[in-house]
C-alpha positions as CSV (number, residue, x, y, z in Angstrom):
1,M,12.0,38.3,-7.0
2,K,13.7,37.2,-10.2
3,A,11.7,36.8,-13.4
4,K,10.5,33.3,-14.2
5,T,12.1,31.5,-17.1
6,N,10.5,29.8,-20.1
7,L,7.6,32.3,-20.1
8,P,5.6,33.0,-23.3
9,A,7.0,36.0,-25.1
10,T,5.4,39.2,-24.1
11,R,3.7,40.8,-27.0
12,T,3.8,44.4,-28.1
13,Y,2.3,46.1,-31.1
14,L,5.2,48.5,-31.8
15,A,7.9,47.4,-34.0
16,G,10.6,48.3,-33.4
17,C,23.5,63.3,-24.9
18,S,25.4,65.9,-25.2
19,F,23.4,68.6,-23.4
20,R,25.5,71.4,-21.9
21,R,22.8,72.4,-19.5
22,L,21.4,69.7,-17.2
23,S,18.8,71.6,-17.7
24,R,15.6,71.9,-19.1
25,V,16.5,69.4,-21.9
26,K,17.7,66.8,-19.5
27,I,14.7,67.2,-17.2
28,L,12.4,66.9,-20.2
29,A,14.3,63.9,-21.5
30,L,13.9,62.3,-18.1
31,L,10.2,63.0,-18.0
32,M,9.7,61.5,-21.3
33,L,11.6,58.4,-20.5
34,G,9.4,58.0,-17.5
35,F,6.1,58.8,-19.2
36,L,7.1,57.0,-20.1
37,F,6.4,56.5,-19.4
38,S,4.5,53.5,-20.5
39,F,5.8,50.2,-22.2
40,A,8.1,47.0,-23.1
41,A,8.6,44.1,-25.4
42,S,9.9,40.8,-26.6
43,S,13.3,42.3,-27.1
44,L,11.7,44.2,-29.8
45,S,11.5,41.7,-32.2
46,A,8.7,44.2,-32.7
47,Q,10.8,46.8,-34.4
48,G,11.9,44.2,-36.9
49,K,8.6,42.4,-37.6
50,A,5.7,43.8,-39.5
51,G,2.2,42.5,-39.3
52,A,-1.1,43.1,-37.5
53,P,-1.1,43.0,-33.7
54,T,-2.4,39.8,-32.1
55,W,-4.3,41.6,-29.3
56,K,-6.5,44.7,-29.1
57,L,-4.5,47.9,-29.0
58,P,-4.8,50.0,-25.9
59,F,-5.1,53.3,-27.8
60,V,-7.1,54.8,-30.7
61,K,-6.6,57.8,-33.0
62,G,-8.1,60.9,-31.4
63,E,-6.9,60.1,-27.9
64,K,-5.9,63.1,-25.7
65,V,-4.3,62.8,-22.3
66,E,-3.2,65.7,-20.0
67,Y,-0.7,65.6,-17.2
68,D,0.6,68.0,-14.5
69,V,4.4,68.1,-14.0
70,Y,6.0,68.9,-10.7
71,F,9.6,69.5,-9.5
72,K,10.4,68.5,-6.0
73,W,13.4,69.9,-4.1
74,G,13.6,68.9,-0.5
75,L,10.3,69.6,1.2
76,L,9.3,72.0,-1.6
77,M,7.1,70.7,-4.5
78,S,6.3,73.2,-7.2
79,R,4.1,72.8,-10.2
80,A,6.6,72.9,-13.1
81,G,4.4,72.5,-16.2
82,K,1.7,70.9,-18.2
83,A,1.8,68.2,-20.9
84,L,-0.7,67.1,-23.5
85,F,-0.4,63.8,-25.4
86,T,-2.4,63.3,-28.6
87,L,-2.6,60.5,-31.2
88,D,-3.8,61.1,-34.7
89,S,-3.2,60.1,-38.4
90,R,-0.9,62.0,-40.7
91,Q,1.1,61.6,-43.9
92,Y,4.8,60.9,-43.7
93,D,6.9,60.6,-46.8
94,G,3.8,60.2,-48.9
95,Q,2.4,57.3,-46.8
96,S,-0.2,57.0,-44.0
97,A,1.2,57.1,-40.5
98,W,0.3,57.4,-36.9
99,R,1.5,60.6,-35.1
100,Y,2.1,60.6,-31.4
101,R,2.5,64.1,-30.2
102,L,3.5,65.9,-27.0
103,L,2.9,69.6,-26.2
104,F,4.7,70.7,-23.1
105,H,5.2,74.1,-21.4
106,T,6.5,75.2,-18.1
107,T,4.3,77.1,-15.6
108,G,4.5,79.0,-12.3
109,L,7.8,79.9,-10.7
110,I,9.7,77.3,-12.9
111,D,8.5,79.2,-16.0
112,K,10.0,82.5,-14.7
113,F,13.4,81.0,-14.3
114,F,13.5,78.1,-16.8
115,S,10.9,78.9,-19.4
116,M,10.4,76.1,-21.9
117,K,7.9,75.2,-24.6
118,D,8.3,71.9,-26.4
119,T,6.5,70.1,-29.2
120,L,7.6,66.5,-29.8
121,S,6.2,64.3,-32.6
122,T,6.9,60.7,-33.4
123,F,5.6,59.0,-36.6
124,F,4.9,55.2,-36.8
125,S,3.9,53.1,-39.8
126,P,0.5,51.3,-39.7
127,E,2.5,48.2,-38.8
128,G,4.0,49.9,-35.8
129,H,7.6,50.7,-37.0
130,I,9.1,53.9,-35.8
131,L,9.9,56.2,-38.8
132,F,10.8,59.7,-37.7
133,S,10.7,62.0,-34.7
134,S,11.1,65.7,-34.2
135,R,11.4,68.1,-31.3
136,N,10.8,71.9,-31.6
137,A,11.9,73.7,-28.5
138,D,11.8,77.3,-27.3
139,E,13.9,77.5,-24.1
140,G,13.5,81.1,-23.0
141,G,14.1,82.5,-26.5
142,Y,16.7,79.9,-27.5
143,Y,15.2,77.9,-30.4
144,L,16.3,74.4,-31.1
145,V,15.1,71.6,-33.5
146,D,15.9,67.9,-33.2
147,E,15.1,65.5,-36.0
148,I,15.8,61.7,-36.0
149,S,15.2,59.4,-38.9
150,F,15.0,55.6,-38.1
151,S,16.0,52.9,-40.5
152,P,16.2,49.1,-39.8
153,S,19.4,47.5,-41.0
154,G,19.8,43.8,-40.4
155,E,19.9,43.3,-36.6
156,E,20.5,47.0,-36.1
157,T,18.7,50.3,-36.2
158,L,20.4,53.2,-38.0
159,S,19.3,56.6,-36.6
160,H,20.3,59.9,-38.4
161,S,20.2,62.5,-35.6
162,L,20.2,66.1,-36.6
163,R,20.1,69.1,-34.3
164,Y,20.1,72.7,-35.4
165,T,19.2,76.3,-34.4
166,R,18.3,79.3,-36.5
167,T,22.0,80.0,-37.2
168,D,23.9,76.7,-37.2
169,T,23.9,72.9,-37.1
170,R,24.9,71.5,-33.7
171,I,24.6,67.7,-34.4
172,D,24.6,65.8,-37.6
173,T,25.5,62.1,-37.0
174,L,24.6,58.5,-37.7
175,L,24.0,56.3,-34.7
176,R,23.9,52.5,-34.6
177,S,21.9,50.6,-32.0
178,G,19.8,47.4,-31.5
179,R,16.4,46.7,-32.9
180,C,14.6,47.9,-29.8
181,T,15.4,51.6,-30.4
182,F,13.1,54.6,-30.0
183,D,13.1,58.3,-29.4
184,M,11.9,59.8,-26.1
185,L,8.3,59.9,-27.1
186,G,8.3,56.6,-28.8
187,S,9.3,54.9,-25.6
188,V,6.0,55.8,-24.2
189,M,4.1,54.0,-27.0
190,Y,6.4,51.1,-26.5
191,L,5.4,50.6,-22.8
192,R,1.7,51.1,-23.5
193,S,1.7,48.4,-26.1
194,I,2.7,45.6,-23.8
195,D,0.4,42.7,-23.4
196,W,0.2,42.0,-19.6
197,E,-1.1,38.5,-19.9
198,H,2.2,36.8,-19.0
199,L,3.7,39.7,-16.9
200,V,5.2,38.6,-13.6
201,P,7.1,40.7,-11.0
202,G,10.8,40.9,-11.8
203,R,10.4,40.7,-15.6
204,E,12.7,43.1,-17.4
205,F,12.5,44.8,-20.8
206,P,15.6,46.5,-22.3
207,L,15.5,49.2,-25.0
208,E,17.7,52.1,-26.3
209,V,16.6,55.7,-26.6
210,V,18.2,58.1,-29.0
211,I,18.8,61.6,-27.5
212,G,21.0,64.0,-29.5
213,R,24.3,62.3,-30.3
214,D,23.8,59.6,-27.6
215,V,22.1,56.3,-27.4
216,V,20.9,55.9,-23.8
217,N,20.3,52.4,-22.4
218,V,17.1,52.0,-20.5
219,R,15.6,48.9,-18.8
220,F,12.0,48.6,-17.6
221,R,11.3,46.2,-14.7
222,Y,7.8,45.1,-13.6
223,E,7.3,45.3,-9.9
224,G,3.7,44.3,-9.4
225,Q,0.3,45.9,-8.6
226,A,0.0,49.1,-6.6
227,I,-2.5,51.8,-5.6
228,V,-2.0,55.4,-6.4
229,A,-4.1,57.7,-4.2
230,P,-4.0,61.4,-5.2
231,S,-6.6,62.1,-2.4
232,E,-8.7,60.4,0.2
233,K,-11.6,60.1,-2.2
234,L,-9.7,59.1,-5.3
235,K,-7.6,56.1,-6.0
236,Y,-6.1,54.4,-9.1
237,R,-5.4,50.7,-9.5
238,T,-2.0,50.5,-11.2
239,R,0.9,48.3,-12.4
240,R,4.2,49.6,-11.1
241,F,7.4,49.6,-13.1
242,T,10.9,50.8,-12.2
243,I,13.3,52.1,-14.8
244,D,17.0,51.8,-15.0
245,V,18.6,54.7,-16.9
246,Y,22.3,54.6,-17.6
247,D,22.9,58.3,-17.9
248,P,24.8,60.8,-15.7
249,A,21.8,63.1,-15.3
250,F,20.4,60.7,-12.7
251,T,21.6,60.2,-9.1
252,Q,21.5,56.5,-9.7
253,S,21.2,54.2,-12.7
254,K,19.1,51.4,-11.1
255,A,15.5,52.3,-10.4
256,A,16.2,55.9,-11.5
257,A,12.5,56.4,-12.2
258,E,9.2,54.8,-11.3
259,V,6.1,54.6,-13.4
260,W,2.6,53.6,-12.3
261,I,0.4,52.5,-15.2
262,G,-3.4,52.3,-14.9
263,D,-4.5,48.7,-14.5
264,D,-7.1,48.6,-17.2
265,A,-7.2,48.2,-21.0
266,N,-5.9,51.7,-21.7
267,H,-2.5,51.3,-20.1
268,L,-2.3,55.0,-19.3
269,P,0.5,56.3,-17.1
270,I,-1.0,57.6,-13.9
271,R,2.1,58.7,-12.0
272,V,5.8,59.0,-12.8
273,R,8.6,59.8,-10.4
274,A,12.2,60.4,-11.5
275,K,15.2,61.0,-9.3
276,L,17.5,63.8,-10.5
277,K,20.8,65.0,-9.3
278,I,18.9,68.0,-8.0
279,G,15.6,66.9,-6.6
280,A,13.0,64.9,-8.4
281,A,10.5,65.3,-11.2
282,E,6.9,64.0,-10.7
283,V,4.1,63.7,-13.2
284,Y,0.4,63.1,-12.5
285,Y,-2.5,62.1,-14.7
286,R,-5.0,65.0,-15.0
287,S,-7.6,64.2,-17.6
288,S,-8.3,62.4,-20.9
289,E,-10.6,62.3,-23.9
290,N,-11.5,59.7,-26.6
291,L,-9.9,56.7,-24.8
292,A,-10.2,53.3,-26.4
293,H,-11.7,51.9,-23.2
294,P,-13.4,53.1,-20.0
295,L,-10.9,54.3,-17.4
296,D,-11.8,51.4,-15.0
297,C,-8.6,51.8,-13.0
298,R,-10.1,55.0,-11.4
299,V,-11.9,54.4,-8.2
300,E,-13.9,57.3,-6.6
301,I,-14.7,56.9,-2.9
302,P,-18.0,58.5,-1.7
């Protein structure tokens, strides 16, 4: 069903690759886009407009959320890693800022063949503008740092993307994109900040994600309410989104990934599924602390 026209603007708080191995980096990028997995806007007039949010934010400082990551290949589904998201306050460039952080590491058999430990951090101003992001990666002894600085410029966003190792600089470039631009982790905050009051199935939300020397076009599409059932005695009420990703790492661009977001005031991603050229990546909610609201989307069956 197509999105209705003349709807009130959907509100959001947030203002707003050249990888030689499909690899670990690509898989992680995908997971983040999915986690993604959580988020949309009024064509991010958000990135360009400061000011206090007009509705209660779905997250608070001190929040911690854990996820289990799986890799599925045919009938096999192996645990691939664990991810921890945290939100706290920090100083950036001498000013107060919010820091959204992801700690990720591989586990099990995947860790033996594709070991990876990543720390991603994204800084936002108190008004919700993305300022800076960094990624520190240890890929089986290969160390890599990505840093991206974001600056609004008229109707565009200028992003200085820098990638380096212990011995040399791999990327040092300036990218131009639209106002609705984020890094991988920032796209998560973007989805979580959507006000669902006027959300209808079929409504779409475009954004751009900076990865290395590339700007990847992404589009979120709301599909409606759905139930996620990890077991017979546990269910989650969710809102389902599909994600179009225009990048060659995916088997298809349209509906390349799916995200199920908890249908309560927290807007937490509960499940993410992304189709890759080799198998699929799946992410499942595990636990959380210091949420802004009770996790009312969780339903335990006696």
